[in-house]
PyMOL Python script that loads the backbone (N, CA, C, O; Angstrom):
from pymol import cmd

cmd.read_pdbstr("""\
ATOM      1  N   MET A   1     -55.592  53.746 180.021  1.00  0.00           N
ATOM      2  CA  MET A   1     -56.329  52.494 180.049  1.00  0.00           C
ATOM      3  C   MET A   1     -56.132  51.868 181.420  1.00  0.00           C
ATOM      4  O   MET A   1     -55.024  51.852 181.955  1.00  0.00           O
ATOM      5  N   SER A   2     -57.185  51.367 181.964  1.00  0.00           N
ATOM      6  CA  SER A   2     -57.132  50.746 183.280  1.00  0.00           C
ATOM      7  C   SER A   2     -56.351  49.439 183.219  1.00  0.00           C
ATOM      8  O   SER A   2     -56.570  48.603 182.342  1.00  0.00           O
ATOM      9  N   HIS A   3     -55.447  49.286 184.158  1.00  0.00           N
ATOM     10  CA  HIS A   3     -54.674  48.043 184.228  1.00  0.00           C
ATOM     11  C   HIS A   3     -55.591  46.860 184.535  1.00  0.00           C
ATOM     12  O   HIS A   3     -55.336  45.746 184.078  1.00  0.00           O
ATOM     13  N   ALA A   4     -56.647  47.093 185.300  1.00  0.00           N
ATOM     14  CA  ALA A   4     -57.590  46.013 185.627  1.00  0.00           C
ATOM     15  C   ALA A   4     -58.284  45.500 184.365  1.00  0.00           C
ATOM     16  O   ALA A   4     -58.461  44.293 184.200  1.00  0.00           O
ATOM     17  N   ILE A   5     -58.672  46.404 183.485  1.00  0.00           N
ATOM     18  CA  ILE A   5     -59.325  46.002 182.234  1.00  0.00           C
ATOM     19  C   ILE A   5     -58.354  45.229 181.359  1.00  0.00           C
ATOM     20  O   ILE A   5     -58.707  44.188 180.805  1.00  0.00           O
ATOM     21  N   LEU A   6     -57.137  45.730 181.233  1.00  0.00           N
ATOM     22  CA  LEU A   6     -56.143  45.036 180.420  1.00  0.00           C
ATOM     23  C   LEU A   6     -55.832  43.647 180.967  1.00  0.00           C
ATOM     24  O   LEU A   6     -55.633  42.705 180.199  1.00  0.00           O
ATOM     25  N   LYS A   7     -55.790  43.519 182.278  1.00  0.00           N
ATOM     26  CA  LYS A   7     -55.552  42.220 182.902  1.00  0.00           C
ATOM     27  C   LYS A   7     -56.713  41.277 182.621  1.00  0.00           C
ATOM     28  O   LYS A   7     -56.497  40.108 182.300  1.00  0.00           O
ATOM     29  N   TRP A   8     -57.950  41.774 182.739  1.00  0.00           N
ATOM     30  CA  TRP A   8     -59.131  40.966 182.479  1.00  0.00           C
ATOM     31  C   TRP A   8     -59.150  40.490 181.034  1.00  0.00           C
ATOM     32  O   TRP A   8     -59.433  39.323 180.764  1.00  0.00           O
ATOM     33  N   VAL A   9     -58.848  41.396 180.101  1.00  0.00           N
ATOM     34  CA  VAL A   9     -58.814  41.052 178.683  1.00  0.00           C
ATOM     35  C   VAL A   9     -57.830  39.913 178.435  1.00  0.00           C
ATOM     36  O   VAL A   9     -58.129  38.965 177.709  1.00  0.00           O
ATOM     37  N   GLU A  10     -56.666  40.019 179.042  1.00  0.00           N
ATOM     38  CA  GLU A  10     -55.648  38.990 178.873  1.00  0.00           C
ATOM     39  C   GLU A  10     -56.099  37.660 179.474  1.00  0.00           C
ATOM     40  O   GLU A  10     -55.939  36.610 178.851  1.00  0.00           O
ATOM     41  N   GLU A  11     -56.661  37.702 180.675  1.00  0.00           N
ATOM     42  CA  GLU A  11     -57.106  36.484 181.345  1.00  0.00           C
ATOM     43  C   GLU A  11     -58.246  35.787 180.601  1.00  0.00           C
ATOM     44  O   GLU A  11     -58.303  34.559 180.552  1.00  0.00           O
ATOM     45  N   MET A  12     -59.146  36.573 180.027  1.00  0.00           N
ATOM     46  CA  MET A  12     -60.304  36.013 179.340  1.00  0.00           C
ATOM     47  C   MET A  12     -60.014  35.633 177.888  1.00  0.00           C
ATOM     48  O   MET A  12     -60.812  34.951 177.245  1.00  0.00           O
ATOM     49  N   GLY A  13     -58.877  36.076 177.383  1.00  0.00           N
ATOM     50  CA  GLY A  13     -58.535  35.779 175.992  1.00  0.00           C
ATOM     51  C   GLY A  13     -59.373  36.565 175.002  1.00  0.00           C
ATOM     52  O   GLY A  13     -59.602  36.119 173.878  1.00  0.00           O
ATOM     53  N   VAL A  14     -59.828  37.731 175.420  1.00  0.00           N
ATOM     54  CA  VAL A  14     -60.649  38.590 174.565  1.00  0.00           C
ATOM     55  C   VAL A  14     -59.751  39.276 173.543  1.00  0.00           C
ATOM     56  O   VAL A  14     -58.676  39.772 173.880  1.00  0.00           O
ATOM     57  N   GLU A  15     -60.204  39.298 172.289  1.00  0.00           N
ATOM     58  CA  GLU A  15     -59.460  40.007 171.254  1.00  0.00           C
ATOM     59  C   GLU A  15     -59.779  41.492 171.380  1.00  0.00           C
ATOM     60  O   GLU A  15     -60.943  41.885 171.303  1.00  0.00           O
ATOM     61  N   TRP A  16     -58.775  42.303 171.570  1.00  0.00           N
ATOM     62  CA  TRP A  16     -58.930  43.719 171.868  1.00  0.00           C
ATOM     63  C   TRP A  16     -58.600  44.555 170.641  1.00  0.00           C
ATOM     64  O   TRP A  16     -57.552  44.357 170.026  1.00  0.00           O
ATOM     65  N   HIS A  17     -59.476  45.486 170.274  1.00  0.00           N
ATOM     66  CA  HIS A  17     -59.251  46.367 169.129  1.00  0.00           C
ATOM     67  C   HIS A  17     -59.397  47.808 169.596  1.00  0.00           C
ATOM     68  O   HIS A  17     -60.361  48.160 170.276  1.00  0.00           O
ATOM     69  N   TYR A  18     -58.447  48.619 169.229  1.00  0.00           N
ATOM     70  CA  TYR A  18     -58.505  50.037 169.564  1.00  0.00           C
ATOM     71  C   TYR A  18     -59.091  50.813 168.395  1.00  0.00           C
ATOM     72  O   TYR A  18     -58.866  50.464 167.236  1.00  0.00           O
ATOM     73  N   VAL A  19     -59.835  51.855 168.697  1.00  0.00           N
ATOM     74  CA  VAL A  19     -60.309  52.784 167.681  1.00  0.00           C
ATOM     75  C   VAL A  19     -59.329  53.944 167.691  1.00  0.00           C
ATOM     76  O   VAL A  19     -59.106  54.576 168.723  1.00  0.00           O
ATOM     77  N   THR A  20     -58.755  54.212 166.545  1.00  0.00           N
ATOM     78  CA  THR A  20     -57.781  55.279 166.428  1.00  0.00           C
ATOM     79  C   THR A  20     -58.435  56.620 166.765  1.00  0.00           C
ATOM     80  O   THR A  20     -59.501  56.923 166.230  1.00  0.00           O
ATOM     81  N   PRO A  21     -57.827  57.433 167.636  1.00  0.00           N
ATOM     82  CA  PRO A  21     -58.393  58.746 167.940  1.00  0.00           C
ATOM     83  C   PRO A  21     -58.624  59.553 166.659  1.00  0.00           C
ATOM     84  O   PRO A  21     -57.758  59.623 165.787  1.00  0.00           O
ATOM     85  N   GLY A  22     -59.796  60.152 166.568  1.00  0.00           N
ATOM     86  CA  GLY A  22     -60.133  60.946 165.392  1.00  0.00           C
ATOM     87  C   GLY A  22     -60.661  60.125 164.233  1.00  0.00           C
ATOM     88  O   GLY A  22     -60.857  60.660 163.142  1.00  0.00           O
ATOM     89  N   LYS A  23     -60.896  58.835 164.443  1.00  0.00           N
ATOM     90  CA  LYS A  23     -61.392  57.951 163.382  1.00  0.00           C
ATOM     91  C   LYS A  23     -62.663  57.228 163.832  1.00  0.00           C
ATOM     92  O   LYS A  23     -62.657  56.002 163.939  1.00  0.00           O
ATOM     93  N   PRO A  24     -63.758  57.960 164.099  1.00  0.00           N
ATOM     94  CA  PRO A  24     -64.974  57.305 164.601  1.00  0.00           C
ATOM     95  C   PRO A  24     -65.582  56.335 163.597  1.00  0.00           C
ATOM     96  O   PRO A  24     -66.350  55.455 163.988  1.00  0.00           O
ATOM     97  N   GLN A  25     -65.257  56.472 162.307  1.00  0.00           N
ATOM     98  CA  GLN A  25     -65.825  55.553 161.312  1.00  0.00           C
ATOM     99  C   GLN A  25     -65.330  54.124 161.517  1.00  0.00           C
ATOM    100  O   GLN A  25     -65.870  53.195 160.917  1.00  0.00           O
ATOM    101  N   GLN A  26     -64.305  53.936 162.359  1.00  0.00           N
ATOM    102  CA  GLN A  26     -63.821  52.591 162.641  1.00  0.00           C
ATOM    103  C   GLN A  26     -64.780  51.825 163.538  1.00  0.00           C
ATOM    104  O   GLN A  26     -64.667  50.604 163.650  1.00  0.00           O
ATOM    105  N   ASP A  27     -65.707  52.499 164.170  1.00  0.00           N
ATOM    106  CA  ASP A  27     -66.696  51.833 165.014  1.00  0.00           C
ATOM    107  C   ASP A  27     -68.082  52.334 164.620  1.00  0.00           C
ATOM    108  O   ASP A  27     -68.715  53.103 165.344  1.00  0.00           O
ATOM    109  N   GLY A  28     -68.534  51.880 163.459  1.00  0.00           N
ATOM    110  CA  GLY A  28     -69.810  52.342 162.913  1.00  0.00           C
ATOM    111  C   GLY A  28     -71.001  52.038 163.786  1.00  0.00           C
ATOM    112  O   GLY A  28     -71.951  52.821 163.817  1.00  0.00           O
ATOM    113  N   PHE A  29     -70.984  50.911 164.509  1.00  0.00           N
ATOM    114  CA  PHE A  29     -72.124  50.542 165.344  1.00  0.00           C
ATOM    115  C   PHE A  29     -72.383  51.594 166.411  1.00  0.00           C
ATOM    116  O   PHE A  29     -73.509  52.070 166.555  1.00  0.00           O
ATOM    117  N   ILE A  30     -71.350  51.960 167.160  1.00  0.00           N
ATOM    118  CA  ILE A  30     -71.557  52.917 168.250  1.00  0.00           C
ATOM    119  C   ILE A  30     -71.853  54.307 167.711  1.00  0.00           C
ATOM    120  O   ILE A  30     -72.611  55.056 168.328  1.00  0.00           O
ATOM    121  N   GLU A  31     -71.272  54.667 166.578  1.00  0.00           N
ATOM    122  CA  GLU A  31     -71.580  55.970 165.983  1.00  0.00           C
ATOM    123  C   GLU A  31     -73.042  56.021 165.559  1.00  0.00           C
ATOM    124  O   GLU A  31     -73.702  57.045 165.735  1.00  0.00           O
ATOM    125  N   SER A  32     -73.552  54.930 165.004  1.00  0.00           N
ATOM    126  CA  SER A  32     -74.957  54.860 164.618  1.00  0.00           C
ATOM    127  C   SER A  32     -75.852  54.954 165.844  1.00  0.00           C
ATOM    128  O   SER A  32     -76.854  55.669 165.839  1.00  0.00           O
ATOM    129  N   PHE A  33     -75.482  54.221 166.901  1.00  0.00           N
ATOM    130  CA  PHE A  33     -76.245  54.268 168.147  1.00  0.00           C
ATOM    131  C   PHE A  33     -76.280  55.682 168.719  1.00  0.00           C
ATOM    132  O   PHE A  33     -77.338  56.169 169.119  1.00  0.00           O
ATOM    133  N   ASN A  34     -75.120  56.341 168.756  1.00  0.00           N
ATOM    134  CA  ASN A  34     -75.057  57.700 169.291  1.00  0.00           C
ATOM    135  C   ASN A  34     -75.942  58.650 168.494  1.00  0.00           C
ATOM    136  O   ASN A  34     -76.609  59.509 169.070  1.00  0.00           O
ATOM    137  N   GLY A  35     -75.950  58.499 167.184  1.00  0.00           N
ATOM    138  CA  GLY A  35     -76.798  59.347 166.346  1.00  0.00           C
ATOM    139  C   GLY A  35     -78.269  59.136 166.640  1.00  0.00           C
ATOM    140  O   GLY A  35     -79.028  60.100 166.752  1.00  0.00           O
ATOM    141  N   ARG A  36     -78.682  57.870 166.766  1.00  0.00           N
ATOM    142  CA  ARG A  36     -80.092  57.586 167.077  1.00  0.00           C
ATOM    143  C   ARG A  36     -80.465  58.085 168.460  1.00  0.00           C
ATOM    144  O   ARG A  36     -81.564  58.602 168.659  1.00  0.00           O
ATOM    145  N   LEU A  37     -79.553  57.934 169.426  1.00  0.00           N
ATOM    146  CA  LEU A  37     -79.815  58.413 170.779  1.00  0.00           C
ATOM    147  C   LEU A  37     -80.020  59.927 170.786  1.00  0.00           C
ATOM    148  O   LEU A  37     -80.954  60.434 171.406  1.00  0.00           O
ATOM    149  N   ARG A  38     -79.139  60.635 170.092  1.00  0.00           N
ATOM    150  CA  ARG A  38     -79.283  62.098 170.020  1.00  0.00           C
ATOM    151  C   ARG A  38     -80.620  62.468 169.399  1.00  0.00           C
ATOM    152  O   ARG A  38     -81.323  63.345 169.900  1.00  0.00           O
ATOM    153  N   TYR A  39     -80.972  61.795 168.302  1.00  0.00           N
ATOM    154  CA  TYR A  39     -82.220  62.117 167.621  1.00  0.00           C
ATOM    155  C   TYR A  39     -83.421  61.813 168.503  1.00  0.00           C
ATOM    156  O   TYR A  39     -84.306  62.653 168.660  1.00  0.00           O
ATOM    157  N   GLU A  40     -83.457  60.624 169.077  1.00  0.00           N
ATOM    158  CA  GLU A  40     -84.619  60.194 169.848  1.00  0.00           C
ATOM    159  C   GLU A  40     -84.768  60.920 171.178  1.00  0.00           C
ATOM    160  O   GLU A  40     -85.886  61.207 171.607  1.00  0.00           O
ATOM    161  N   TYR A  41     -83.669  61.214 171.821  1.00  0.00           N
ATOM    162  CA  TYR A  41     -83.749  61.794 173.164  1.00  0.00           C
ATOM    163  C   TYR A  41     -83.609  63.308 173.151  1.00  0.00           C
ATOM    164  O   TYR A  41     -84.515  64.028 173.570  1.00  0.00           O
ATOM    165  N   PHE A  42     -82.488  63.778 172.677  1.00  0.00           N
ATOM    166  CA  PHE A  42     -82.206  65.205 172.784  1.00  0.00           C
ATOM    167  C   PHE A  42     -83.072  66.054 171.867  1.00  0.00           C
ATOM    168  O   PHE A  42     -83.490  67.142 172.261  1.00  0.00           O
ATOM    169  N   ASN A  43     -83.348  65.597 170.675  1.00  0.00           N
ATOM    170  CA  ASN A  43     -84.141  66.388 169.748  1.00  0.00           C
ATOM    171  C   ASN A  43     -85.611  66.437 170.136  1.00  0.00           C
ATOM    172  O   ASN A  43     -86.352  67.291 169.650  1.00  0.00           O
ATOM    173  N   LYS A  44     -86.035  65.536 171.001  1.00  0.00           N
ATOM    174  CA  LYS A  44     -87.445  65.501 171.393  1.00  0.00           C
ATOM    175  C   LYS A  44     -87.653  65.948 172.828  1.00  0.00           C
ATOM    176  O   LYS A  44     -88.749  65.807 173.371  1.00  0.00           O
ATOM    177  N   THR A  45     -86.613  66.485 173.444  1.00  0.00           N
ATOM    178  CA  THR A  45     -86.710  66.953 174.817  1.00  0.00           C
ATOM    179  C   THR A  45     -86.745  68.473 174.813  1.00  0.00           C
ATOM    180  O   THR A  45     -85.928  69.115 174.153  1.00  0.00           O
ATOM    181  N   LEU A  46     -87.676  69.039 175.537  1.00  0.00           N
ATOM    182  CA  LEU A  46     -87.788  70.484 175.618  1.00  0.00           C
ATOM    183  C   LEU A  46     -86.892  70.990 176.740  1.00  0.00           C
ATOM    184  O   LEU A  46     -87.105  70.683 177.912  1.00  0.00           O
ATOM    185  N   PHE A  47     -85.907  71.754 176.369  1.00  0.00           N
ATOM    186  CA  PHE A  47     -85.023  72.351 177.355  1.00  0.00           C
ATOM    187  C   PHE A  47     -85.482  73.779 177.594  1.00  0.00           C
ATOM    188  O   PHE A  47     -85.604  74.569 176.659  1.00  0.00           O
ATOM    189  N   THR A  48     -85.735  74.100 178.856  1.00  0.00           N
ATOM    190  CA  THR A  48     -86.183  75.456 179.163  1.00  0.00           C
ATOM    191  C   THR A  48     -85.024  76.387 179.418  1.00  0.00           C
ATOM    192  O   THR A  48     -85.202  77.605 179.428  1.00  0.00           O
ATOM    193  N   SER A  49     -83.835  75.842 179.625  1.00  0.00           N
ATOM    194  CA  SER A  49     -82.665  76.655 179.885  1.00  0.00           C
ATOM    195  C   SER A  49     -81.425  75.869 179.450  1.00  0.00           C
ATOM    196  O   SER A  49     -81.401  74.639 179.498  1.00  0.00           O
ATOM    197  N   SER A  50     -80.400  76.605 179.025  1.00  0.00           N
ATOM    198  CA  SER A  50     -79.154  75.937 178.655  1.00  0.00           C
ATOM    199  C   SER A  50     -78.198  75.892 179.850  1.00  0.00           C
ATOM    200  O   SER A  50     -77.126  75.293 179.762  1.00  0.00           O
ATOM    201  N   ALA A  51     -78.575  76.515 180.951  1.00  0.00           N
ATOM    202  CA  ALA A  51     -77.728  76.527 182.142  1.00  0.00           C
ATOM    203  C   ALA A  51     -77.916  75.227 182.918  1.00  0.00           C
ATOM    204  O   ALA A  51     -79.010  74.663 182.955  1.00  0.00           O
ATOM    205  N   SER A  52     -76.837  74.763 183.533  1.00  0.00           N
ATOM    206  CA  SER A  52     -76.915  73.529 184.319  1.00  0.00           C
ATOM    207  C   SER A  52     -77.420  73.804 185.704  1.00  0.00           C
ATOM    208  O   SER A  52     -77.550  72.882 186.509  1.00  0.00           O
TER     209      SER A  52
END
""", "prot")
cmd.dss("prot")
cmd.show_as("cartoon", "prot")
cmd.util.cbc("prot")
cmd.orient("prot")
């Protein structure tokens, strides 16, 4: 974790919550967003090659 971010959080009085590694259900909003992004973007994009 960046010390700058932690310092900013403390200075701003932001309530900080960690998502436990391996527990994505703790952040349903971002998981839902990621699912929609994959569906809307990747599933509708024609890839001609899997090589980068």
